[in-house]
C-alpha positions in Angstrom: 0.4 -0.2 -0.2 1.7 3.6 -1.1 1.8 6.3 1.6 -1.4 8.9 2.0 0.6 11.7 2.1 -2.5 13.6 1.3 -3.3 12.9 4.8 0.0 12.6 6.9 1.1 16.0 6.0 -1.7 17.1 7.7 -1.4 15.1 10.6 1.9 15.8 10.8 1.7 19.4 12.8 -0.6 18.0 15.5 1.8 14.9 16.2 2.3 14.7 19.8 0.2 17.8 20.8 -3.1 17.9 23.4 -5.5 17.3 20.4 -7.3 14.7 19.3 -6.8 13.2 15.9 -10.1 12.0 14.5 -10.1 9.7 11.4 -13.4 9.4 9.8 -14.4 8.4 5.8 -16.2 5.4 4.7 -16.2 2.0 5.4 -12.6 0.0 3.8 -11.6 3.8 1.8 -7.9 3.2 3.9 -8.5 4.7 7.6 -6.9 1.6 9.3 -3.9 1.4 6.9 -3.7 5.6 7.7 -3.5 4.8 11.3 -0.8 2.8 10.9 1.4 4.6 8.9 0.7 7.7 11.6 2.2 4.7 13.9 4.4 3.9 11.7 5.7 7.4 11.3 5.7 8.2 15.1 7.9 4.7 15.6 7.6 4.5 19.6 6.8 0.8 20.2 7.3 0.7 23.6 5.0 3.5 24.5 2.0 2.9 22.3 -1.4 1.0 22.5 -2.7 0.1 18.9 -6.3 -1.2 19.4 -9.1 -2.3 16.6 -12.6 -2.8 17.9 -13.5 -5.0 15.1 -11.0 -7.4 15.9 -12.4 -10.4 18.2 -9.9 -10.1 20.3 -10.1 -6.5 21.5 -13.6 -7.4 21.6 -13.7 -7.2 26.0 -12.5 -3.9 25.9 -15.5 -2.1 24.2 -16.6 -1.6 27.5 -15.3 1.1 28.7 -14.4 0.9 32.1 -12.2 -2.9 31.0 -11.1 -0.6 28.2 -10.0 1.9 30.9 -8.5 -0.3 33.1 -6.3 -1.9 30.3 -4.8 1.5 29.2 -4.0 2.5 33.4 -2.5 -0.9 33.3 -0.2 -0.2 30.0 1.2 3.3 31.2 0.9 3.1 34.8 1.7 6.1 36.9 4.5 7.4 33.8 5.1 10.7 33.1 6.5 9.6 29.7 4.3 10.5 26.1 2.0 7.5 25.2 0.5 6.8 21.8 -2.8 6.3 21.8 -3.9 4.8 18.9 -8.2 3.5 18.5 -9.8 1.5 15.3 -13.2 1.7 14.8 -13.7 3.5 17.9 -17.1 3.4 17.6 -17.7 0.0 18.6 -16.7 0.8 22.4 -19.9 2.1 24.7 -20.1 5.4 25.8 -16.2 5.8 24.1 -16.6 9.6 24.6 -16.3 9.4 28.1 -13.3 7.4 28.3 -11.4 8.8 25.7 -12.1 12.2 27.4 -10.4 10.8 30.8 -6.9 9.4 29.0 -6.4 13.1 27.4 -7.0 14.6 30.7 -5.6 11.3 33.7 -2.5 10.7 30.7 1.0 12.1 29.1 -1.5 10.5 26.1 -0.9 11.3 22.0 -4.6 10.7 21.2 -5.6 9.5 17.5 -9.0 7.9 16.2 -11.4 6.2 13.5 -14.6 5.4 13.1 -17.1 5.5 10.0 -19.3 7.6 10.8 -19.7 11.5 10.8 -22.3 11.2 13.7 -19.3 10.2 15.9 -18.6 13.9 16.6 -22.1 14.9 16.7 -23.0 14.8 20.2 -21.7 14.7 23.8 -17.4 14.3 22.7 -18.0 17.4 20.5 -19.1 19.0 23.8 -16.3 17.3 26.2 -13.3 18.0 24.0 -14.4 21.7 21.8 -10.9 23.1 20.8 -9.2 20.0 21.0 -10.0 17.4 18.7 -9.5 17.8 14.4 -11.0 16.1 12.1 -9.9 14.5 8.8 -11.7 12.6 6.6 -10.0 9.9 4.8 -11.3 9.2 0.5 -11.0 6.4 -1.6 -8.1 6.5 -3.9 -7.9 9.4 -5.9 -6.4 9.2 -9.6 -3.0 10.6 -8.3 -2.9 7.7 -6.0 -4.6 4.6 -8.3 -1.7 5.5 -10.9 0.7 5.5 -8.5 -0.3 2.6 -7.4 -1.3 0.5 -10.9 1.8 2.2 -13.0 0.4 -0.2 -16.4 -2.8 0.9 -15.5 -5.3 3.4 -17.4 -7.9 6.0 -17.3 -9.8 3.8 -18.0 -9.0 1.4 -15.2 -9.9 3.7 -12.7 -13.0 5.0 -14.7 -14.5 1.2 -14.1 -12.9 0.2 -11.0 -12.8 3.7 -8.6 -10.6 3.8 -5.9 -11.7 1.3 -3.0 -7.8 0.7 -1.9 -8.4 -3.3 -1.2 -9.3 -3.6 -5.3 -5.7 -3.2 -6.2 -5.3 -7.1 -5.1 -7.5 -8.0 -7.7 -7.6 -4.5 -10.5 -7.1 -7.6 -13.2 -10.7 -9.5 -12.4 -13.5 -7.6 -13.0 -16.0 -10.5 -11.2 -14.2 -10.3 -8.1 -13.9 -6.5 -8.3 -17.9 -6.4 -8.9 -18.5 -9.6 -5.3 -16.2 -7.3 -3.1 -17.7 -3.8 -4.2 -21.3 -5.2 -3.7 -20.2 -6.6 -0.2 -18.5 -2.8 0.5 -21.9 -1.7 -0.8 -24.3 -3.7 1.7 -21.6 -3.7 4.8 -21.9 0.1 4.4 -25.8 0.2 3.7 -26.2 -2.5 6.8 -23.3 -2.1 9.6 -23.6 1.9 8.7 -27.2 3.1 8.1 -29.7 0.4 8.8 -28.1 -1.5 12.5 -26.7 1.9 13.4 -30.2 4.4 13.0 -32.8 1.4 13.2 -34.0 1.4 10.4 -37.0 -0.7 9.8 -38.2 -0.5 5.9 -34.5 -1.5 4.6 -36.3 -2.2 1.7 -37.6 1.7 1.0 -33.7 2.4 2.0 -32.3 0.7 -0.2 -35.0 2.0 -3.3 -34.0 6.0 -1.9 -30.9 4.8 -2.6 -31.3 3.5 -5.6 -32.6 6.1 -6.6 -30.3 8.4 -5.8 -27.5 6.6 -7.4 -29.6 6.5 -10.6 -29.7 10.6 -10.3 -25.8 11.0 -9.4 -25.3 15.1 -10.6 -28.9 15.6 -10.6 -30.8 17.9 -9.5 -33.8 16.9 -7.1 -35.0 17.8 -3.6 -36.7 15.4 -1.4 -40.5 16.3 -2.3 -39.2 14.7 -6.0 -38.6 11.7 -4.2 -41.6 11.1 -2.6 -43.7 12.3 -5.2 -41.3 9.3 -7.6 -42.4 6.6 -5.1 -45.9 7.4 -4.9 -46.6 7.1 -8.9 -44.8 3.3 -8.3 -47.3 3.4 -5.9 -45.6 3.6 -2.7 -46.2 6.0 0.0 -43.2 8.0 1.7 -43.5 11.0 3.6 -40.5 13.5 2.5 -39.1 13.5 6.2 -38.7 9.5 5.4 -36.7 10.4 2.3 -34.4 13.4 3.8 -33.9 11.1 7.1 -33.3 7.7 5.2 -30.3 10.1 2.4 -28.9 12.2 5.7 -28.0 8.6 7.3 -26.2 7.7 4.0 -24.1 11.1 3.7 -23.5 9.8 8.0 -22.0 6.6 7.1 -19.8 8.7 3.9 -21.6 7.2 1.5 -23.1 10.7 0.0 -22.2 13.6 -0.4 -24.5 16.4 -0.5 -23.6 19.9 -2.4 -25.9 23.2 -1.7 -26.6 25.4 -4.4 -24.7 29.1 -3.9 -26.3 31.9 -5.9 -22.7 33.3 -7.3 -24.1 37.2 -7.2 -25.8 37.1 -4.2 -24.1 35.1 -2.5 -26.1 33.0 -0.3 -26.6 29.3 0.0 -29.9 27.6 -1.5 -31.4 24.9 0.3 -33.5 23.8 -2.3 -33.1 21.3 -5.0 -29.1 19.5 -3.9 -27.2 17.7 -6.0 -25.6 14.7 -4.6 -22.2 12.4 -5.4 -21.2 9.3 -4.3 -17.9 8.5 -2.5 -16.7 5.9 -4.6 -17.9 5.4 -8.2 -16.8 2.4 -8.9 -19.3 1.4 -5.8 -21.7 2.9 -8.3 -20.7 0.8 -11.3 -21.3 -2.8 -9.4 -23.8 -1.9 -7.9 -26.4 0.1 -10.5 -24.1 0.3 -13.3 -24.4 2.2 -17.0 -21.5 4.9 -15.5 -20.0 5.0 -18.9 -23.7 5.8 -20.6 -23.5 8.2 -17.5 -20.0 9.2 -18.4 -20.8 13.1 -18.1 -22.2 12.4 -14.5 -19.3 10.2 -13.9 -16.7 12.8 -14.5 -18.5 15.4 -12.3 -18.6 12.7 -9.5 -14.5 12.2 -9.8 -14.2 16.2 -9.8 -16.3 16.5 -7.1 -14.4 13.7 -4.9 -11.5 15.7 -6.0 -12.0 19.2 -4.4 -13.8 17.2 -1.4 -10.2 15.4 -0.7 -8.2 18.1 -1.6 -9.9 20.5 1.4 -12.3 22.5 -0.3 -16.0 23.3 0.9 -17.9 22.5 -2.6 -20.8 24.0 -3.6 -23.1 23.6 -6.9 -23.1 27.9 -8.5 -26.4 29.8 -10.0 -26.4 33.0 -11.9 -29.2 33.8 -13.4 -30.8 31.0 -15.2 -27.3 29.4 -16.0 -25.3 27.0 -13.9 -22.1 26.6 -12.9 -20.9 22.6 -11.3 -18.5 23.3 -8.9 -17.2 26.3 -6.5 -14.8 25.4 -4.4 -13.0 27.2 -1.3 -10.3 26.5 0.9 -9.3 29.0 3.3 -9.2 32.2 0.5 -8.9 30.3 -2.4 -11.9 29.9 -4.3 -12.5 28.3 -7.7 -15.3 27.6 -10.0 -14.8 24.4 -12.6 -17.7 23.4 -15.6 -17.8 19.2 -16.0 -18.0 18.2 -19.4 -17.6 15.4 -21.6 -17.0 15.9 -24.5 -17.1 19.6 -26.8 -17.5 18.7 -30.3 -18.9 22.1 -31.2 -18.4 25.8 -30.8 -22.3 25.7 -29.3 -20.9 23.3 -27.0 -18.0 25.1 -26.1 -19.9 28.1 -25.4 -22.1 26.7 -23.2 -19.5 25.7 -21.0 -16.7 28.4 -21.2 -19.8 31.4 -20.9 -21.1 30.2 -17.5 -18.2 31.5 -16.8 -17.4 34.6 -18.3 -21.0 35.7 -16.5 -18.1 35.1 -13.4 -16.8 39.1 -12.5 -14.8 37.9 -10.4 -10.8 37.3 -10.4 -10.8 34.0 -9.1 -9.3 30.2 -11.0 -11.6 29.3 -13.7 -11.6 26.1 -15.1 -12.7 23.6 -17.8 -12.8 20.0 -18.0 -13.6 17.8 -20.4 -12.3 14.5 -21.8 -10.7 16.4 -25.5 -7.7 15.4 -26.3 -7.6 19.9 -27.6 -6.9 22.4 -25.2 -9.6 24.5 -26.1 -8.1 27.9 -23.2 -10.3 31.1 -23.9 -10.7 34.1 -21.7 -8.2 33.8 -18.7 -10.2 29.8 -18.5 -8.2 26.9 -18.2 -9.2 24.2 -19.9 -8.0 20.4 -19.0 -8.2 17.1 -20.0 -9.4 15.1 -16.7 -7.0 13.2 -16.1 -4.4 15.8 -15.6 -6.8 17.6 -13.8 -6.7 15.3 -11.7 -2.9 15.0 -11.7 -2.3 18.9 -11.3 -1.3 20.8 -8.7 -2.6 24.0 -9.9 -6.1 23.6 -7.8 
């Protein structure tokens, strides 16, 4: 496995500091490997405790008092810095109090992982407000995919996606599909159904498949409810909103709100959704290459999120800009399309960006092999965009 340098460089400034490092993200996206890489980089095995709570051998330690006693027994009265690594911490009942106790009672540098955004929605956020940093881990970027698979093409990445384990079976399409289907089922069952006590699993599945079918399209909970009504299945908008939110909390889906570029306000209507890994969509729904433009949008959206941008969909009058990315003082605008075979298509993609009256970088991303940059708007082939350090 490659070093997840994109994430390690974000963690390094906090190593040894009195601040809890929380690593979250989609199940099997590489959190455990990253935790191991951090542990290896710190490299003080005699003062490190590493526990994976999905392992049967650590099942007794999912009771918080027993976990505390275990750590106390290891550290004793030592005043030296100890490094605590806890993988899938949500398996520990009442883990929030226990983790906070480790921070208060010991000279400890603490790292935890979990597969749900609700990790920080409750007591921990109150207990350690201002004393934690969160890092979201995503499936492999195209750059990481190339680093691992120098003999593979961009088409391979389009077909397989970026789940790290796939590099062990990348030449076996059937095995890839089986793995991704199992991963999807695991996320839905463990991180959505069981965590949220959902009884109507069939309805949840139907809603998820509706979203997968409409990746990158503008729709609302009301439109989904109407769709099911036409299918003779009654469902409230609140149920739709909750079920989709649970999928977001499991890092399976990402919701982008709309932003009025001229008025600069966020619009709470007609959001867009993208999936954490396009390979999962291909395995469980299919049609990625038939929906190539939306697939490319998904790639760009996830790449912006991966690089730390807050991402929205832009509106300017009746026109739309696919993505606005903001990171600190940086801002950029991006249009994504499949190809631009004629002047009319070029005008549609570049014209929307020309309407934006500021000097922030603007990009058009497509699969065209010819550079069509114009009027200060840069055009990239999507491979070059994903590999670029220009943004």
